[in-house]
C-alpha positions in Angstrom: 102.8 95.0 130.4 104.7 97.1 127.9 103.9 99.2 124.8 102.7 98.1 121.4 102.4 99.8 118.0 99.8 98.9 115.3 100.5 100.2 111.8 97.3 100.0 109.7 97.1 99.9 105.9 95.7 103.0 104.3 92.0 102.2 103.9 89.5 103.5 106.5 87.9 100.1 106.8 91.3 98.4 107.3 92.1 100.9 110.1 88.8 100.4 111.9 89.1 96.6 111.7 92.7 96.6 113.0 91.6 98.9 115.9 90.1 95.6 117.2 93.7 94.5 117.7 94.6 97.7 119.4 91.5 97.5 121.7 92.3 94.0 122.8 95.9 94.6 123.4 94.9 97.6 125.6 92.2 95.6 127.5 95.0 93.1 128.3 97.2 95.7 129.9 99.3 97.1 127.0 99.7 100.7 126.1 99.0 101.0 122.4 99.8 103.5 119.7 97.8 103.1 116.5 99.1 104.7 113.2 96.8 105.4 110.2 96.6 108.2 107.7 93.1 109.4 108.7 91.9 107.7 111.9 93.4 110.4 114.1 90.6 112.7 112.8 88.2 110.5 114.8 90.1 110.7 118.1 87.0 112.0 119.9 85.2 108.8 118.9 88.0 106.7 120.5 88.6 108.3 123.9 90.6 105.3 125.2 92.8 104.9 122.1 96.0 106.8 121.1 95.6 107.5 117.4 98.4 108.9 115.3 98.9 110.0 111.7 101.1 107.8 109.5 104.9 108.5 109.3 106.9 108.3 106.1 108.3 104.9 105.3 111.8 105.8 106.6 110.1 107.4 109.6 108.3 104.2 110.4 111.6 102.2 110.5 113.3 104.9 112.5 110.4 105.1 115.0 110.5 101.4 115.7 114.3 101.3 115.9 114.5 104.2 118.2 111.7 103.1 120.4 112.8 100.0 122.3 109.7 100.5 124.5 107.6 98.8 121.8 107.4 95.3 123.0 105.3 94.2 120.0 104.8 95.9 116.6 102.0 94.9 114.2 101.8 95.8 110.5 98.6 95.4 108.4 100.6 95.1 105.2 99.7 96.9 102.0 101.6 98.1 99.0 102.4 101.4 100.7 103.9 100.2 104.0 105.3 96.8 102.9 108.9 98.0 102.3 109.1 99.6 105.8 107.4 96.6 107.4 109.9 94.1 105.9 112.8 96.2 106.9 111.4 96.4 110.5 110.9 92.6 110.5 114.4 92.0 109.4 115.8 94.3 112.0 113.5 93.2 114.9 112.3 89.7 114.0 111.0 88.8 117.4 109.1 92.0 117.9 107.5 92.6 114.6 104.3 90.8 113.3 103.3 91.0 109.7 99.6 90.5 108.8 98.2 90.4 105.3 94.5 89.4 105.5 93.2 88.4 102.1 90.8 86.0 100.5 93.3 85.1 97.8 94.7 81.6 98.2 98.4 81.5 98.9 98.8 85.2 99.7 98.1 85.1 103.5 101.3 86.0 105.3 100.2 86.0 108.9 103.2 85.3 111.0 102.1 81.7 111.5 99.9 81.4 108.4 96.9 82.0 110.7 93.7 82.5 108.8 90.2 81.0 108.6 88.8 82.0 105.2 85.2 81.1 106.2 85.3 83.5 109.1 85.1 87.3 108.9 88.3 89.3 109.4 87.1 90.4 112.8 86.6 86.8 113.8 90.1 86.0 112.5 91.6 88.8 114.5 89.9 87.6 117.6 91.4 84.2 117.1 94.8 85.7 116.4 94.5 87.6 119.7 93.6 84.4 121.6 95.7 81.7 119.9 98.7 83.6 118.7 99.1 86.4 121.2 97.5 84.4 124.1 95.5 87.3 125.3 93.1 86.3 128.1 90.3 88.8 127.6 89.3 89.2 123.9 86.2 91.1 122.6 84.9 91.8 119.1 85.1 95.5 119.5 87.3 98.4 118.4 86.5 100.8 121.2 84.5 103.3 119.1 82.2 105.5 121.2 80.1 108.5 120.0 80.6 111.8 121.9 77.9 112.5 124.5 76.2 115.3 122.5 75.2 112.9 119.7 71.9 110.9 119.9 72.0 107.3 118.8 69.5 106.6 115.9 68.0 110.0 116.5 66.4 109.9 113.0 64.3 106.7 112.9 63.6 106.8 109.2 66.9 108.1 108.0 69.1 105.9 105.9 72.7 106.8 105.1 73.7 105.5 101.7 77.3 105.4 100.5 77.2 104.7 96.7 80.9 104.9 96.0 84.2 103.3 97.2 87.9 103.5 96.5 87.5 100.7 93.9 85.0 101.4 91.1 84.7 97.6 90.5 83.1 97.3 93.9 80.3 99.8 93.1 76.7 99.0 92.4 75.6 100.9 89.2 74.8 104.6 89.9 71.4 104.5 88.3 70.4 101.6 90.6 71.3 103.6 93.7 69.3 106.5 92.4 66.3 104.3 91.7 66.7 102.7 95.2 66.7 106.1 96.8 63.5 107.2 95.0 61.8 103.9 96.0 62.8 104.3 99.7 61.5 107.8 99.7 58.1 106.7 98.3 57.9 104.2 101.2 58.4 106.8 103.8 62.1 106.6 104.5 64.6 109.5 104.4 67.6 108.2 102.4 70.7 110.4 102.0 73.7 109.8 99.8 76.7 110.5 102.0 80.2 111.1 100.6 83.3 113.3 100.8 83.6 116.6 98.9 85.8 114.8 96.3 83.4 111.9 95.9 80.6 114.5 95.4 82.4 116.1 92.5 82.8 112.7 90.8 79.3 111.6 91.6 77.7 114.7 90.3 74.1 114.0 91.5 72.0 114.5 94.6 74.3 113.9 97.5 75.1 115.2 101.0 78.9 116.0 101.0 80.8 116.1 104.3 84.0 118.0 104.9 85.4 115.7 107.6 85.2 112.1 108.9 83.8 113.5 112.2 80.9 115.0 110.3 80.3 111.7 108.4 80.5 109.6 111.6 78.1 111.9 113.4 75.6 111.8 110.6 75.7 108.0 110.4 75.4 107.6 114.2 72.2 109.7 114.3 70.8 107.7 111.3 69.0 104.3 111.8 70.4 102.3 108.8 73.3 102.2 106.5 73.4 100.9 102.9 76.6 100.8 100.8 79.2 99.1 98.7 82.0 97.2 100.3 83.8 100.2 101.7 85.2 101.8 104.8 82.0 103.6 105.8 80.2 100.3 106.2 82.7 99.3 108.9 82.4 102.8 110.4 78.6 102.4 110.7 79.0 98.9 112.1 81.5 100.2 114.6 78.9 102.7 115.7 76.3 99.9 116.1 74.2 101.1 113.2 72.7 98.3 111.2 74.4 97.8 107.8 73.4 96.4 104.4 76.4 95.9 102.2 76.6 95.0 98.5 79.4 92.6 97.5 80.6 91.6 94.0 81.8 88.1 95.1 80.8 85.5 97.6 84.4 85.1 98.7 84.8 88.7 99.7 81.4 88.8 101.3 82.3 86.0 103.7 85.6 87.6 104.8 85.1 91.4 104.6 81.5 92.0 105.6 81.0 94.5 108.5 80.8 92.5 111.7 80.9 94.8 114.7 77.1 94.8 114.8 73.9 93.6 113.1 74.2 93.5 109.3 73.1 91.8 106.2 74.7 91.5 102.7 73.6 91.2 99.1 75.7 89.4 96.6 75.4 88.0 93.1 73.3 84.8 92.6 75.0 81.5 93.4 74.8 80.4 89.7 77.1 83.2 88.5 80.4 81.4 88.0 83.7 82.6 89.5 86.1 80.6 87.3 89.7 81.2 88.2 91.4 83.7 85.9 88.2 85.1 84.4 87.2 87.5 87.2 83.5 87.3 86.1 82.1 87.9 89.6 84.7 90.6 90.3 83.9 92.5 87.1 80.3 91.8 86.5 78.9 90.6 89.8 77.2 93.9 90.7 75.3 93.9 87.5 73.5 90.8 88.8 72.3 92.5 92.0 68.9 93.8 91.5 66.8 96.4 93.4 64.3 93.8 94.6 67.0 91.8 96.3 68.4 94.9 98.0 64.9 95.9 99.2 64.1 92.4 100.4 67.3 92.3 102.5 66.7 95.9 103.8 63.3 94.9 105.1 64.8 91.8 106.7 67.3 94.1 108.4 64.7 96.5 109.6 62.9 93.6 111.4 66.2 92.7 113.2 66.6 96.0 114.9 
């Protein structure tokens, strides 16, 4: 087998999801280089993967053109890398695969239009590996392993809560997160808001800021539960086999984007909230219709599943 390159889009969650592709290519005999802006920080959590920082757009095209050893090149398209991806596809049509997973109708540009909208992205990537790439051994894993000095679920009552995301429209209202934290504390749990230093500045309230992804991953791995918005840290927790409870603004996104490496539940707006095309009612207002009692109910269901 030869070498492959996987160029992820910029989001942390996207990178963790597409590492499933890298993992399965590697398990089937390929040598794989994975490129992402921040995943290389977590190299110690991926001892069997080769993680690299992202090149400039011109650098991506040059890298592919100069490296004939790459038998296959995969792009998880986003607005940042699309120009380089299309140039690479034009130059090397047989070697380059363009993948744009989305729940928006008519915008899926998998190489063969391959997508099952009622399956999670991870399930779709597994199908892609089997049916498009014809890999014989396919697993729903991305190869993430915690270093030996960390203890899995060391803190049995600790809950890591991520109350932010890159998209404010995805976020459950701040005051509801604060009230949820107080409620969980009264019931004997140890909830912590986890976020980056920059997120802490914007959040401005009680939170545990972390200077690096390694610190965040270590903290989550030694916690017992994770609660958060639809964001990359939910996929990070799931990759570490920590149970997740994720809050979604729409049913459509919940079905496709929910964390799926390990046990997890979701909370979404009630079924009667309409999602009429063009109005974006669920997208903009869906989180307002998620109430604390629904989150607590799902959390206790999740607790019984561990």
